[in-house]
C-alpha positions in Angstrom: 0.0 0.0 0.0 1.3 3.4 -0.9 1.7 6.2 1.7 -1.0 8.3 0.1 -3.6 5.4 0.2 -2.7 4.8 3.9 -3.4 8.4 4.7 -6.7 8.2 2.9 -7.7 5.2 4.9 -6.5 6.6 8.2 -8.3 10.0 7.9 -11.9 9.5 6.8 -13.4 12.5 5.1 -16.4 14.2 6.4 -19.0 14.9 3.6 -19.8 18.5 3.1 -22.9 19.8 5.0 -25.6 20.7 2.6 -27.9 23.7 2.8 -30.6 21.6 4.5 -28.4 20.9 7.4 -27.6 24.6 7.9 -31.3 25.5 7.5 -32.2 22.9 10.2 -29.6 24.4 12.5 -31.0 27.9 12.0 -34.6 26.8 12.5 -33.6 25.0 15.7 -31.8 28.1 16.9 -34.9 30.3 16.2 -37.1 27.7 17.9 -34.9 27.7 21.0 -35.0 31.6 21.3 -38.7 31.5 21.2 -39.0 28.6 23.7 -36.7 30.4 26.1 -38.8 33.6 25.7 -42.0 31.7 26.5 -40.4 30.1 29.6 -39.2 33.4 30.8 -42.6 35.0 30.3 -44.4 32.1 32.1 -42.1 32.2 35.1 -42.7 35.9 35.7 -39.1 36.9 35.5 -38.3 40.5 34.9 -38.3 41.4 31.2 -37.7 44.5 29.1 -40.1 44.9 26.2 -37.8 46.7 23.7 -39.7 48.6 21.1 -36.6 50.4 19.9 -33.9 49.5 17.4 -30.7 47.6 18.4 -29.1 48.9 21.6 -32.4 50.8 22.3 -31.6 53.4 19.7 -34.7 55.5 19.1 -35.2 55.3 15.3 -38.4 55.7 13.5 -40.1 52.4 12.7 -39.8 52.9 8.9 -36.0 53.6 9.2 -35.6 50.5 11.4 -37.2 48.2 8.8 -35.2 49.8 6.0 -32.0 49.1 7.9 -33.1 45.5 8.5 -34.0 45.0 4.8 -30.7 46.5 3.5 -28.7 44.3 6.0 -30.6 41.2 4.9 -30.0 41.9 1.2 -26.3 42.5 1.6 -25.8 39.4 3.8 -27.9 37.3 1.4 -26.0 38.5 -1.6 -22.7 37.8 0.1 -23.7 34.3 1.1 -25.2 33.5 -2.3 -21.8 34.2 -4.0 -19.5 32.8 -1.3 -21.4 30.0 0.6 -19.6 27.1 -1.1 -16.1 28.5 -0.2 -16.9 29.3 3.4 -15.6 27.0 6.2 -18.1 25.3 8.5 -17.2 27.7 11.4 -18.0 30.7 9.2 -21.2 29.1 8.0 -22.2 28.5 11.6 -21.5 32.1 12.4 -23.7 33.3 9.6 -26.4 30.9 10.6 -26.3 32.2 14.2 -26.5 35.8 12.9 -29.4 35.0 10.6 -31.3 33.0 13.4 -30.8 35.8 15.9 -31.8 38.5 13.4 -34.8 36.6 12.2 -36.0 35.8 15.7 -35.7 39.5 16.8 -37.4 40.9 13.6 -40.2 38.3 13.8 -40.9 39.2 17.4 -40.9 42.9 16.5 -43.3 42.3 13.6 -45.6 40.0 15.6 -45.6 41.6 19.1 -44.4 45.1 18.4 -41.3 44.6 20.6 -38.5 42.3 21.4 -38.5 40.6 24.8 -35.2 41.1 26.5 -34.5 39.2 29.7 -30.7 38.8 30.2 -29.5 41.7 32.4 -25.8 42.5 31.5 -24.0 45.5 32.7 -26.1 48.5 31.6 -28.2 46.6 29.1 -30.7 43.9 28.7 -30.3 41.3 26.0 -32.0 38.1 24.8 -30.7 34.8 23.5 -31.1 36.0 19.9 -28.8 38.9 20.6 -26.2 36.5 21.9 -26.5 34.4 18.7 -25.6 37.5 16.7 -22.7 38.4 18.9 -21.3 34.9 18.9 -21.8 34.6 15.2 -19.8 37.8 14.5 -17.1 36.6 16.9 -16.9 33.2 15.1 -16.6 34.8 11.7 -13.9 37.2 12.7 -11.9 34.6 14.6 -12.1 32.1 11.8 -11.2 34.7 9.2 -8.2 35.8 11.2 -7.2 32.1 11.7 -7.5 31.4 8.0 -5.2 34.4 7.1 -2.4 33.3 9.4 
């Protein structure tokens, strides 16, 4: 047996994850944010009903939705052209960002506010906010690691 064929046998390859896998991860993440929100509301914990934009910025509603739409379009276009070349860590980061963003926008559309319940320093966040933060961190760390 040649050295190359021994290496192929020793290191099994992982098949690439298809779009359905990532869609499932994203939907599960959204479902988890909403399940946690419901549990928080049912247990009468202190919540902040945030009807403002991110970081409680007081923007007009129309401007808020324009910002959401532009961000979604730019991210969707980037992912459409680069998805196949992204690493799994970067894909996971984008899935977290999309799940967090979708969850927050859906809450805002359905309820007129986002339910925040995690008190941190001077702010109040929710699980979807953490998805977005973790997603951005994963993308930046992975990009930096790939460049080194």
